[in-house]
C-alpha positions as CSV (number, residue, x, y, z in Angstrom):
1,M,74.9,47.8,55.9
2,G,78.1,45.9,56.7
3,C,81.1,47.8,58.1
4,R,82.3,51.4,58.1
5,M,85.9,52.4,58.3
6,S,86.5,53.8,61.8
7,E,90.3,53.9,62.2
8,L,93.4,53.8,60.1
9,V,96.6,52.5,61.7
10,L,99.9,53.8,60.5
11,D,103.2,52.3,61.8
12,C,105.8,55.0,62.2
13,V,109.1,55.8,63.8
14,D,108.2,59.3,65.1
15,A,104.5,59.4,66.2
16,E,104.9,63.0,67.5
17,E,106.2,64.3,64.2
18,L,103.5,62.5,62.1
19,A,100.8,63.6,64.5
20,R,101.8,67.2,64.1
21,F,102.0,66.8,60.3
22,W,98.7,65.0,59.7
23,C,96.8,67.2,62.3
24,E,97.9,70.3,60.2
25,V,97.1,68.6,56.9
26,L,93.7,67.4,57.9
27,G,92.6,69.9,60.5
28,F,92.6,67.1,63.1
29,T,93.5,67.2,66.8
30,V,95.2,64.7,69.1
31,L,92.5,62.6,70.7
32,D,94.5,60.2,72.8
33,R,97.9,58.9,73.7
34,D,98.8,55.5,75.0
35,D,101.6,54.3,77.3
36,E,103.6,52.9,74.3
37,G,103.9,56.2,72.6
38,G,100.9,55.7,70.2
39,I,98.9,58.7,69.3
40,E,95.3,58.8,68.0
41,I,94.4,61.9,65.9
42,G,91.0,62.7,64.4
43,P,88.3,65.3,64.0
44,A,87.4,67.3,67.1
45,S,84.2,65.3,67.3
46,G,86.3,62.2,68.1
47,F,86.0,58.5,67.2
48,G,82.9,57.3,65.4
49,G,82.1,60.3,63.2
50,L,82.1,60.4,59.5
51,Q,85.9,60.6,59.2
52,P,88.0,57.7,60.5
53,T,90.6,58.5,63.2
54,I,94.3,57.7,62.6
55,I,96.4,55.7,65.1
56,L,100.1,56.5,64.8
57,S,101.8,53.4,66.1
58,P,105.5,53.8,66.9
59,G,108.0,51.1,66.1
60,S,111.7,51.0,65.6
61,E,112.0,50.0,62.0
62,P,111.6,52.6,59.2
63,R,109.5,51.6,56.2
64,R,111.7,49.9,53.6
65,E,109.4,49.2,50.7
66,K,106.5,50.8,48.8
67,S,103.4,50.9,50.8
68,R,100.5,48.8,49.4
69,L,98.0,51.4,50.6
70,H,97.9,55.2,50.3
71,W,95.3,57.8,50.9
72,D,94.1,60.7,48.8
73,V,93.4,64.2,50.1
74,S,91.4,67.0,48.5
75,P,91.6,70.7,49.3
76,T,88.6,72.2,51.2
77,D,89.1,76.0,51.1
78,R,91.6,76.7,48.3
79,D,92.7,75.5,44.9
80,Q,95.0,72.5,44.4
81,E,98.1,74.7,43.7
82,A,97.6,76.7,46.9
83,E,97.1,73.5,48.9
84,L,100.2,72.0,47.3
85,E,102.2,75.0,48.5
86,R,100.8,74.7,52.0
87,L,101.5,70.9,52.2
88,L,105.1,71.4,51.1
89,K,105.6,74.1,53.8
90,L,104.3,71.6,56.4
91,G,107.0,69.1,55.4
92,A,105.5,67.0,52.5
93,R,107.7,66.4,49.5
94,Q,106.8,65.6,45.9
95,V,107.6,62.1,44.8
96,D,107.6,60.4,41.4
97,V,105.9,57.0,41.3
98,G,105.5,57.0,37.5
99,Q,102.3,59.2,37.5
100,G,103.3,61.1,34.4
101,A,103.4,64.8,33.7
102,D,99.8,65.0,32.6
103,A,98.4,63.6,35.9
104,S,95.7,65.8,37.5
105,W,97.0,64.9,41.0
106,Y,100.2,65.4,42.9
107,V,102.0,62.5,44.6
108,L,103.5,63.5,47.9
109,A,105.2,61.9,50.8
110,D,104.8,62.7,54.5
111,P,107.9,63.3,56.7
112,E,108.4,59.5,57.0
113,G,108.0,58.8,53.3
114,N,104.4,57.5,53.3
115,E,102.9,58.4,49.9
116,F,99.6,60.2,49.5
117,C,97.9,62.1,46.6
118,L,96.6,65.6,46.5
119,L,93.6,65.6,44.2
120,R,92.3,68.5,42.2
121,A,88.7,68.3,43.3
122,Q,87.8,70.7,46.1
123,I,85.5,69.2,48.8
124,P,83.6,71.6,51.0
125,V,83.7,71.0,54.8
């Protein structure tokens, strides 16, 4: 075996807001905070488990161009439509990146505009 993904780092303007958002979306918790305002979030089991943790790294510049990487999320305890409604209430917004009306997924953006997709497939926890 080679490597396993252990952390994702997301540059952001407001680490607190994104930590709140992504903790609610993924059922994560705040694991650590650094002196520069960075926040690590992840599953309650912490770093090194099956899911990577997310480092929210604050900077002063908002994102200006389309991200070259996005992640996909799948509902765990409800159908796609119910999960879409929940994510929108948390602060996500729907975006059009040319996915077409017949797409089986929804393209959303977090409060800072980082795109992610909500897939149809339900994954049990």
